[in-house]
N, C-alpha and C positions, 0 to 999 in steps of 0.2 A: 703820488708819488714821492720817495724818501727825500728826508732833508739832504742834501751832501754833504760833506766832512769839509770845511773852510779852514779848520783851526791852522794857523802856524803857516796856512798853504802863502798868503799875501808874503807876509813877513821875509818867508826863505827868499819864494823866489824876488823879492826887492832885494834881495841883498846878493844873489848870483850875482849881478855884473860887479858890485863891488867885489866882492869877494875875489874874483878875477882879477883885479887889478891890485886889490892889498895886500892880498895873502903873502904872508914870508916878511911883511914889510914893517913890523912891528918895533924894528930898531930904526926906522927910517924916521928921521923928523922931516916929511914931506908928506903933501897932503897923498894919496895911494891915485887918487881917481886924477889927478896932476902930475903924477909919475911921469917920467923919460923914457922914451923905450928903449937905454939902456939899465935904468934903475926895475923895468920888470922882467920876467922871463917866459919865454915861451910855454914852458912847463905848465905852469901855474895855468894861462888859460884852459889848455889842455884838460887838467883836472878837473877845473870847475865843470867844463864843457860835457865830462862824460860822468860826472858822478850829477849833475843836475839833469842830465837825460835818463836818470833812474825812474825817474818822476816819485816827488814825496806823495804823502799819503793822500791829500787832498785834490793832486792831479792824476793820480794813480788810480784812485776812484772814479773819476769822472771817463778819464781818457783808454786807461787800460782795459778797466774792465764794464764800463758801461756802453761804450762804443767799439773799439778792437775785439773784444772775446767776442759782443754780440756779433757785429759782423761777421766775424768770422767763426760763429757759433761753439765755440769753445766749451762757453759754460752757458746756463740757462741766463736768460736775461731780467736780471731779478726789479729792474726796472723797466717794467713789461710793457709800461705807458710810452716809451721812446723810443729808441732807437727801429727793435726790432719791428715796430711798427710804420717806420718809416718819418719818423720824427726824430727833433734834435731839440738839444739846449744851448741857447746863444752861450749861458752863462760856462757850461763845461768846454767849448767851443773858445769862447775868448780866453779862457785861461792855459790852453794847450797852445795856441797862435801863439802869448805874450810868452811863454817860458819855452818852447821851440825856438822861437827867434831871440831869445838871449843866449840860447844855447850855440844856437848858429853863429852870434855876434861874437860870444869867447874864441871859436874855431876860429872865424876870420881874423879877429885880434891877433891869435896864436900868429898864424901865418901870415900877417903885417909886420908885427914886432919883432918876428925872426928875420924877413926880410928887410928891414931898416936895419939890424943891426949886423945883417951882412953888408949890408950897404957902407956903414960908419964904421968896421972891422970890430967892431965891441964884438963877434958871436963866440960862441963856443963848440969846438968838436964838433960836437952832436946837433946846432942848433940846424944844419941844413935837415938832418934827418928827421927831427920835429916838426918841420915844417912839413915833411913827407905824412908823418903820419896825421897830425890836423887837419889835412887835405882830403885823408882816408875817410876819417872820423867825420868830418863833413860831410863827403859824398855821403856816409851810411844817413846822419841828419836829413839831407835834403829829404834823400827818397823816401824817409819816412814822415815827414811832413806832407809830401808831394803825393805819395799814396793814401794818405788821409782825406787830402784836399783836391789837390790837381796841380792847376799851373801856379809855378810862385819865380820870384824869383831867382836867378842864380848868381845875384853879384848884391843883394840884398842883405839887409840884418845888418848893414854898418852905422846905424842912424840917421841914413836919410830916407827919403824914400823911393823905395827900389822901381823896379820897371817888371812887371810879371812877363814872361815866358809860358807858352803851350807847354804840353807835359812832353812831348817830343823833345824838344831842345833841351828840356830838365835833364830827361834820360840819357843825350850827348852825349851832353854835358859829364853826366857823373861819369859813364864810363870811359871819357877821355880823359878824368882826373883819376882814377881809379889806377889806368894802364899807366901814365907819367910817372904818379906819386909811388907807386911801388914799385916802376923800375929805376926811381932817383934813391931809392933807401941803400945804402950804404951799410953793408950789414959785418964790416968790420969794424964799426966804431961802439968801442966798452964807454957805459955811463959811466959817473959817478954814484954812489947810493943817494945821495938826494934828489937825483935825479930820477931814477929809478922807481921810485919809491912815490912820485908823483903820477905812475900810469895804474888805474886799480885795472886795468885788464891783463895788459901783459909785461908789464914791470918794465916797457920798454925794450923788451927783445923786437929786436925789428925781423929777424926771422918768421914770425910769427904774425906781423905785419903785416909781412910782405904775402901771408899764406890768406891772413883774412881780406886781403886786396882785392887775392883773385878771387878768391870764393867769394865776394862780392859783386864782382864783375859777371862770375855767371849768374847769380841770382836775378842782377839788373839785367843781363842780356838774355834772359828767358822767360824775362817779365814782357818781352816784347815780340813773343813768338807767335802771338795771332795774327797782331796787327805790323810787323813789320819784319815777317820771318827771316829775309837778307840781311838783314843789320843784325839780329838775334842770332840769326849762326855766325854771321861772320865774326861777333865779338866773344859769343860762347866760345868755339874750337882756338880763339885767340890765345883766350883765358886758359883754357883746357890744357891746352898744347904748353903751356910750361910746366906742368906739372908740380908747381908749387901752391898747393892748396890745404885748407883745413880738413885734415882727416884722420887725426886723431883726437881721443879725449882731451889729451896734454896743449891741442891747439885751440883748445873752444874759447870763443869771445864770451868771458861773462865777467859778470862784477860781484863781489861780495856784497851781501845785504847786510844789514843792520837792524838792529832789534830799538830805535829810538824812532822818533816822529820827524825826519829831517828824509831828504833824497834818496837818502841808501836803503831806509824801510822795505820790507818786503811789498812787492806792488798785491799782492792779497791780502797785506796785516791783518795779523793775528785780531787786533783788539777792534776788528770792525763787527762788531758782535749783529747788525742787523742784516749782514752779508755773509747768506749761508756757503756763498759759492756752487750750485747746485751743478750734476754733468747735463749737459745739454742731453736733447734728443737727438740729436746728431750724433755726438759722439757715441751715446747708448746704441743707437744703433747698426754702428759702422763696426763697436766692438762685439754685442752679442753675437753667439754662435762664431766667433770670428777665430781660427788657428789651432782647432781642436785639443787646447789645452786646457782639462776637464778643471772645474770649480773643486772636487774633491781632491783632485791634486796640485791645490795652491792653498785651501784653507785648512785650519785642524777639525778636526773628528766633530769638533761641538757644533760644527754648519751641518753636517751631513743630513741633517734630518729636513733640510729648507730647500735643498740643491733639488729641482725639478728634472722634468724627463727630458730631453732634447725637444721633441712635438709638442711643449707643453706651450700654452699660448696667456695663458691666466684665466683670471675673471675678469666677466663681460661687464660693465655698467655704460650704455649707450647713452643713459640721461643725465649722469653726473660728469663726464666725461667727454672735450671734445671732441669730435669725430671728423668735423670739415676741415682734415688738412690730412695731406698725404702722407702723412707719418704712419708706416706700416704697424706702428704697436697702436694707436689711435683706438681708444675706448677698452685699453685692457689694461688692467690695473697685477701686475705680475706679483704672486704673491709667496714668495719663495726668491732663490738664485738661479742664475744662470747653468746650464749646464756644463756649456763650454762657451768662455768668454775670453778673448785677449790677454792673457795674461799682467800685462802694463795696467791694466782697470783697477786692478785692486791696488796696485800701488800708489795711481794716481786719491782716486778717490773713498769716500769711508763705507760702510756696511750700513744702512739706514739700523739705528737701536744697538749699534756693536758700542753704547757708549763707555765702558769699561777698557775698551782699547786708549792708551795713552796718545794714539793719534790722530785719533778722534778727536774733529775739530768744534768738543763744548765750548764752545769761548763765552764767560761768563755765565755759564751755566743753561747757554743757548741750546735751540736743535736737539734737543734731548728727549722731547715728546713723541710715544710710542704708540698712542691713538687720537685716531679722531674720527669724527664720523663723515658721513654721508646722507645728504636731506634732498626728499622731494620737493616738489616745486610749491608745496605749501608749506615748506621749513620742518617738516616730522623726518626726525632720525630715521634711517632706514637700513642702514649699515653701518655698524662701526668697524673701522680696520684699524687693524696692526701692523706698527711699521718694522718690526724687529725681522732681520732676515730678509729683507723684500728688496726688490729689485726695480727704480721707475722713475721715469723723467716724464718732466711737465714742457708739452710744445710751449713755444711760447707764439703768441698772436693775441687775440679777445678771445677769450672763453664765455665771454656774454653771460647769460645770467645761471651757467655751469659753476661759473666759478664761484658764489656764494655755496653750492650748494655741494661744495666738494673741498671739503677743510682739511682732507689730507693732502691732495697733492698741492696745494697753496702750502703749505708744512714742510720748512724747511728738514726738518729732521726727516720726512719722510721719504727723503731721496737722497742717491751718495752723493754727498759732499767732497768739495775739495781739503786733500788730510793737513791737518795741521803742521807738517813738513814743509809745504808749500805757503805755509801762512807765518811760520814762526821767526826770521829773519835769520835764522841761520844757515840759508841756501846759497848758490849763487846765479843769479837772474842771470838767463841765458840771451845773447844775441845772434849768436851761428855755432850751431852742433855740428861735428862730422857728418852726423846722418843728412841733412840736409845737404852736402856736398855729393855724397851719392846718388840719392834722389835726384838731384839736379843732371847727374851725369845719367842714371839711368832713362830719365827721360828725354837728353838730347839723342841718347844710343838709339829709342824706339824713332826717334824723329830723322833716323841716318844721318846724323851728324857725326865727325870725324870725334871722338873720343879716346880717351887711352886706357880705356876698360870697355868689356862687351856688356848689355845692357843687364841681362840677368845678374854679372856678379856685383856691380855696382849696386841693382836691387836688393840683394840680400847682405851685402853689405851692409845697406843705409839702415836694414834693418835691427841687423847684428848690433849696426853701433847705437842703436835705442834700446834694445836690451842689455846692452849692458848699462848705460846710464842709468836706466830701471832697476837692474839687478836682478833682471829674468833669462840671463842667457842658459841657465837650464832645461829650460823649454823651448830653445831656438830650433832645433831639431823636428820635433815635433810639429813646432808653426811654421815652419817653413815650406813642408812636406804636405799640408793640410789642401784638401780640395773642398771644405765644407763655405758653404757662402756664408753668408752675413746677413741680416736684415734685409739689406738690399742689394743684396745677389751678387756680391765680390767675394773671390776668394784669396787664399793667399799665395799659394804653389805657382811661382811663376811659366810652369807649362801647360799651366788648367787654364786655359779661357773657353772651353764648353758654356755659355751660356746657359743660364738657370730656367727649368721652368718658368710659365708665366706664375703660376703660385706653386702652393704648399699647403698638403693639407697639416693641421695642428688638430690639437685638440685645445679645448677651454671650459671653465662651466659656467654657467649662468649665477653671477655675484649675489643677486637676491636671493633666488632659489635652490640655488645647487646643482639645479639639472645640470650634467653633461650634454656637450657634443662637441661636433667637428666642423671645423671652418676652414676655407680656402683663403691663405693670405696671400696676397698679390703684392708681385717683388713691383716696387713702386717706382714707375718710368721715369727717366731724369729729361726731359726734353731740352735741359740745360746744353747736353752732351750727344753729339749725331742722332740730336731728335728723340731719345727716349731708345734708342733700337738696342743700344751695348751697353752690359752692366759691368762686364768681366773681364776685359781688355787689357792690356799693360800694361797703357799708360793710366786706366783706373786703378789698379790695384800701386801701382807706383805711387800717384795724389793721396787715395785711401789709405797707404803707411807714410806717409810724408806729413798729413795731415794727423797720425794718431803721433809720430814722433815729435813734431812742434810742440805739441799740448805739453802742459800747460805754460810755456814760456813768451810761445811766436804766433798768436793770434791775429798779428798783423798778416802774418806771411799763409795762415790759413785763409784769412779774407783775401787777401791777393789771388790765392791761388784759385778760389772760388769764380772769384770777378774773371778771372783769364779765361778759365776753361768751362768753367762750373760744375767743378769738381772739388771733392766727390761730392753724392748725394747730399743737398740741404732740404729739407722737409717744409713745406711752405710754412707760413704762421696762421695758427687758427682761426679763421674766421666766423665763429659761431655769433658774432655781430659784425658788424661794418667796422671797419680803420679809416679813418678820412683821410690818413696821410699814405695810405696806399689803395689808391680809387679801382685798380685795374685788377686787384685778387675780390675773388666773390664766390658766395656760395653754388655759383653755380659753374664755376671755374679749379677750383680750389686741388685736383687730382692732376695739374698741369704743372708745368716747371714754369717761371719767366723769371726776367732779371727783373722785372717791374715790382716783383715779387719780396726784393732785398734791397737793404740799405747799398747805395754803392761809394759813398764817401762823407766826409762832411760838411755842410754847410759852411762857406767862410763867415767870422764870428762879424755883430755889428759893429766892432773898434775898426775893423778896418775898412768898412763903407764910411763911417765916422769921420776917420782921421785923415784917411788915401784915397778919397773916391775915384784919382784917377786911376789907381793902382789897383781900386776894385773892378773897376768898368774894364781896365785891361787883363785882368785874371777870369772873370766871366766873358769874357769874350774868344780869351783859348780855350776856356773851357767847351766850346761848341754846344753848351745847354744853359737851362736853366740853374740858377745857383741853386740850386736842392737836391737833398737826400737820393735821388731819383736818376740824378744823371751820371752815369757812366763815365770812369774816365777815359782816355784815350785807346790805353792797351787791353781794356776792359773787354771780355766780351758780348757781343752788342746782340 
């Protein structure tokens, strides 16, 4: 297991609440921690809460990358002995629990101080609006916390031991908060510049905050679709009826990242030289062959010789590559580039060996190896693979003895890695984009709910908004018309719901002898959705496209959708050897899908049980199951 970064994170976290209270008080001869409600300002608490929630490098490595991304299958699990295998680190969860509590504490303080100032007659014209903004932001923070752990306080994180509530109570509270706070925003209020600058997301544009609140209402309402459909429908329809939600790139809730070691640093952090951030097998299976956009039309002529025919499976190495997984590419090395691929893939991930590309993440000279060996059981080298212009991913799980026989797939430079543009601190971290609004509306339409747009229009607009973000709009028409299946049997075109055949014939060659052959590759059976009988209906298309649009910024949402619906298809962890924390997954059932094969939540940290045993016992009782990684949340698919 890699050493987790800790530099400065404790110092930064310890200072968050102090900064919330003392920011802007350098000119006051007063202890900022004892400042009265008249001396502190609501906007400072909101500012520190939003900035803190960007996650400093120590925390983002623990939670964003090694928990949320792994749960949502956005990237390969680089600490592969932990979350993808059903395990956890108490250190990681303790740090997230601590800092998240501080962000919520700051939001609560903003609300309390604003209300106190109103009562005392010392408020400003904009104070009431800031209280509503703090409530909206607090609702997001609480949803993030609850979606990670489960039960939580709805009145906690204010310096006293809180009472933990079940997830249903939490969600009902959040939906009420968003509805009430958005309705109370006064859009006629104009802020002074010093206040505007304290909002790193929207500059206190209250019209945008209202749109965000309504979009969040739709997100959270849809989360209840499988367990509380009547409530989900009523809440979603009410939010959609406002026709006032995020629909445009200019309304995206996002926060500018920085180049330093601070909470605004990139969540993917350029300096993390041990983390290659490789593409996940899930992502690759969804984009490979999807959309009819040819690699030849996306890449320059220097890549032409590497592009393979559409019916090419690759070189087969069953002895060195894991095969005990339902990953449809298991056992094969793709010794070239895909014939067709979703055009967003090349925008997000690097082509292995393309190290002269300024966007290639050759951080500190890392990830530049282009030749690695495959060995037999005795350790003898039987093949040397070259990474240049190849396209492969590694399924998570336990590769057993095969891991030591395969220096190629365990080397990050042999897989597509997250491009430098997402790691260098020049981007904005996205919390809610317009594409998500449209995919939510498309899902609601498919469910027969009353929404202001039909399913096809919403679905295609969601894709268009994502393509706009990634700069691939030139490929949109071809993409939307495509009836080609990806590796899991899903196509893009809205009206194309024909199910694929059980298998498709592909060409391959034996990796050691070079002998050519053909093989029937089965489309994987996703038992989590309609008992594995459906791969290409409209809901599968919507969630597939939503997954592709949300990455790399919103892995918690891709994890949420999979826990809620079992969509899109997630390959099982490879089980070449046993995984004690995934006891239900065995060498006899790895071709089926089960919620017991995937992490469902974060385990509460020991700091909670040690400091508040009453609250911990309340939380576990409200969870309805053991405090373990595999216990599903209330709204999740069982």
